C-alpha positions, -999 to +999 in steps of 0.1 A: -307-608-614-296-574-627-326-555-643-319-531-671-344-504-680-340-482-711-356-448-715-353-417-738-365-431-771-388-412-793-394-395-826-368-371-839-361-354-872-331-362-893-301-343-880-315-341-845-303-356-813-315-380-787-301-393-755-309-428-743-304-440-707-301-475-693-306-479-656-294-510-637-311-522-607-279-525-587-242-516-589-224-532-618-194-510-620-162-529-629-181-562-633-200-557-665-193-547-701-223-525-710-235-520-745-262-507-767-277-528-795-304-520-820-327-539-842-343-523-872-374-537-890-365-567-911-329-567-898-309-587-872-299-571-839-266-553-842-240-539-818-240-501-816-215-494-789-199-509-758-182-495-727-162-514-702-161-509-665-131-486-667-146-465-695-130-480-726-154-477-756-159-491-790-184-483-817-199-496-849-185-479-879-220-466-889-222-445-857-186-434-851-184-397-846-221-393-841-229-415-810-212-415-776-216-442-750-209-434-714-215-448-679-221-432-646-210-456-619-225-435-591-260-437-607-256-472-622-266-459-656-253-462-691-262-435-717-260-433-754-259-397-768-270-398-804-263-368-826-268-362-863-294-388-864-303-404-898-333-424-909-311-454-909-308-451-872-344-460-867-346-491-846-355-505-812-325-499-790-316-524-763-293-521-733-270-551-726-249-560-697-224-588-697-206-599-666-169-605-670-162-618-636-172-654-627-199-665-627-206-652-662-240-638-670-258-615-695-288-593-692-310-574-716-334-545-713-368-544-729-358-519-755-368-484-764-379-472-798-360-446-818-376-432-849-358-408-872-382-393-897-392-360-913 
């Protein structure tokens, strides 16, 4: 299996920045659509951003202009740069990888906590 490990979460003040990183256990370039999801207390898990193997991206409306997802094929990592953080961004953030070449498969990281508070 492909293992995904998130890092970079923590406590930050509103308006601050944080960078999350997801490290894959082996090369996934071109084979996986990678994404970041988050789950806030009392809410369902929601999509934050995705990036395809060729670098195409898409974002939830709530984070457009503030968050940037990127992938480094050489390092097998997917990052989420989060700027202008708001208390509403507080959640556990999960890395996701979905294989788009047969056989299909999907993998999840364990999550990293992001808390935005004064």
